[in-house]
C-alpha positions in Angstrom: -219.6 17.4 -20.4 -220.7 17.9 -16.8 -222.6 21.0 -15.9 -219.8 22.3 -13.6 -217.3 21.8 -16.4 -219.6 23.7 -18.8 -219.8 26.6 -16.4 -216.0 26.7 -16.0 -215.6 26.7 -19.8 -218.2 29.5 -20.2 -216.4 31.6 -17.6 -213.0 31.1 -19.2 -214.4 31.9 -22.6 -216.2 35.0 -21.3 -212.9 36.2 -19.8 -211.1 35.6 -23.1 -213.8 37.3 -25.1 -213.8 40.3 -22.8 -210.0 40.6 -22.8 -210.0 40.4 -26.6 -212.5 43.2 -27.0 -210.8 45.4 -24.4 -207.3 44.9 -25.7 -208.5 45.8 -29.2 -210.5 48.9 -28.2 -208.5 50.2 -25.3 -205.1 48.7 -25.8 -203.3 46.1 -23.6 -201.6 48.6 -21.3 -204.8 50.6 -20.7 -206.8 47.5 -19.8 -206.8 46.2 -16.2 -207.8 42.8 -14.8 -210.7 44.7 -13.1 -211.9 45.9 -16.5 -211.7 42.3 -17.8 -213.6 40.7 -15.0 -216.3 43.5 -15.0 -216.9 43.0 -18.7 -217.0 39.2 -18.3 -219.4 39.4 -15.3 -217.3 37.3 -13.0 -215.5 37.8 -9.7 -211.9 38.9 -9.7 -210.9 35.7 -7.9 -212.3 33.7 -10.8 -209.8 35.3 -13.1 -206.9 33.8 -11.1 -208.4 30.3 -11.4 -207.6 30.4 -15.1 -204.8 32.9 -15.6 -201.8 34.1 -13.7 -201.9 37.8 -14.8 -202.9 40.0 -17.6 -199.9 38.9 -19.8 -201.0 35.3 -19.3 -204.5 35.8 -20.5 -203.1 37.7 -23.5 -200.8 34.8 -24.3 -203.7 32.3 -24.0 -205.9 34.6 -26.2 -203.2 34.8 -28.9 -202.6 31.1 -28.8 -206.4 30.3 -29.0 -207.1 32.8 -31.8 -204.0 31.7 -33.8 -204.9 28.0 -33.3 -208.4 28.6 -34.8 -206.9 30.4 -37.8 -204.3 27.7 -38.5 -206.8 24.8 -38.0 -209.4 26.5 -40.3 -206.7 26.7 -43.0 -205.7 23.1 -42.4 -209.3 21.8 -42.6 -209.6 23.6 -46.0 -206.3 22.2 -47.1 -207.4 18.7 -46.4 -210.5 19.3 -48.6 -208.5 20.9 -51.4 -206.9 17.7 -52.8 -203.5 19.5 -53.1 -200.7 16.9 -52.6 -197.6 18.9 -53.5 -196.0 20.1 -50.3 -194.9 23.5 -51.6 -198.3 24.2 -53.1 -199.8 23.1 -49.8 -197.7 25.8 -48.0 -198.9 28.4 -50.5 -202.6 27.4 -50.0 -202.1 27.5 -46.2 -200.7 31.0 -46.4 -203.4 32.2 -48.7 -206.1 30.9 -46.5 -204.6 32.5 -43.4 -204.2 35.9 -45.2 -207.8 35.8 -46.3 -208.9 35.1 -42.8 -206.9 38.1 -41.6 -208.2 40.4 -44.3 -211.7 39.5 -43.2 -211.0 40.1 -39.5 -208.7 43.1 -39.0 -209.2 43.1 -35.3 -207.5 39.7 -35.3 -204.6 41.2 -37.2 -204.3 44.0 -34.6 -204.1 41.3 -31.8 -201.7 39.0 -33.6 -199.6 41.5 -35.6 -196.6 41.6 -33.3 -197.1 38.1 -32.0 -197.6 36.0 -35.1 -193.9 35.2 -35.3 -191.7 32.2 -35.0 -191.6 32.3 -31.2 -195.4 32.2 -30.9 -195.7 29.7 -33.7 -193.3 27.3 -32.0 -194.0 27.8 -28.4 -197.8 28.4 -28.3 -198.9 26.3 -31.2 -196.7 23.3 -30.4 -199.2 22.7 -27.6 -202.7 22.5 -29.3 -205.2 24.9 -27.7 -208.0 22.9 -29.4 -208.6 19.5 -27.9 -208.7 16.5 -30.2 -206.7 18.6 -32.8 -203.2 17.9 -33.9 -200.8 20.7 -33.0 -199.6 22.9 -35.8 -196.0 21.7 -35.8 -197.2 18.1 -35.9 -199.3 19.0 -39.0 -196.3 20.6 -40.6 -194.1 17.6 -40.0 -196.8 15.2 -41.4 -197.0 17.2 -44.6 -193.3 17.5 -44.8 -192.9 13.7 -44.5 -194.9 13.3 -47.7 -193.0 16.0 -49.6 -191.3 15.2 -53.0 -188.1 16.9 -51.7 -186.1 16.9 -48.5 -185.0 20.3 -47.2 -181.7 21.3 -45.6 -183.3 22.7 -42.4 -187.1 22.7 -42.5 -187.4 24.6 -39.2 -185.3 27.5 -40.5 -187.2 27.4 -43.8 -190.6 27.7 -42.0 -189.1 30.4 -39.7 -188.2 32.5 -42.8 -191.6 32.0 -44.3 -193.5 32.8 -41.1 -191.5 36.0 -40.5 -191.7 37.0 -44.1 -195.5 36.6 -44.4 -196.3 38.2 -41.0 -194.0 41.1 -41.6 -195.0 42.0 -45.1 -198.8 41.5 -44.8 -199.6 43.7 -41.8 -199.5 47.1 -43.5 -201.1 45.7 -46.6 -204.1 44.3 -44.8 -204.7 47.3 -42.5 -203.7 50.2 -44.7 -203.3 48.8 -48.3 -199.6 49.8 -48.2 -197.4 49.4 -50.2 -200.1 47.6 -52.2 -203.5 46.1 -51.4 -203.2 42.5 -50.2 -204.4 40.9 -53.4 -201.8 42.8 -55.4 -199.1 42.0 -52.9 -199.8 38.3 -52.7 -198.0 37.3 -55.9 -194.8 38.9 -54.6 -195.2 37.1 -51.3 -195.8 33.7 -52.9 -193.0 34.1 -55.4 -190.6 34.8 -52.5 -192.0 31.9 -50.5 -191.5 29.5 -53.4 -187.9 30.7 -53.9 -187.2 30.1 -50.2 -188.5 26.5 -50.5 -186.7 25.9 -53.8 -183.4 27.1 -52.3 -183.8 24.8 -49.4 -184.3 21.7 -51.4 -181.7 18.9 -51.1 -182.9 16.0 -53.2 -186.0 14.0 -54.0 -187.2 12.1 -51.0 -188.9 9.3 -53.1 
């Protein structure tokens, strides 16, 4: 990578890191673009080379952080040796929930954004270069499944909304149960969703 490109990358990453810290500590609405550039140590004009406004940097930040989480889970999945699609989904969810439980600041950032809209719109365009986008990964796994499903997109929509909605209070506050105690309920429900969507064996 050329030196000028490395400098650009560092400035962009510095802006994202500063925005993340400020959004978590001060809140999105109480953080200004001036706060972000001051914390990043760059000129205000530099901000607009990379982002349109404060909402745009938040969206890029959410996309980037979520992409890292999903790709970490996928890398572990490829090493797991699990070949059954439905068990792959459970492994994927478990790995993601474990990452969230280890990084509560990330949960605070993604809590209201880790939904189907973000999953489809942000993650369909990979933030990480040389990485498959998440929807592409899902469709590749689905193509090898033992079953076909009535409407895979609706099925994943239900699963994403279920997991994101039920895990938030459990991870942050241990309510209604600590995460490890809640997981069996989540996974039983996810398995039932997939079972109800089965059509017939694909092979």
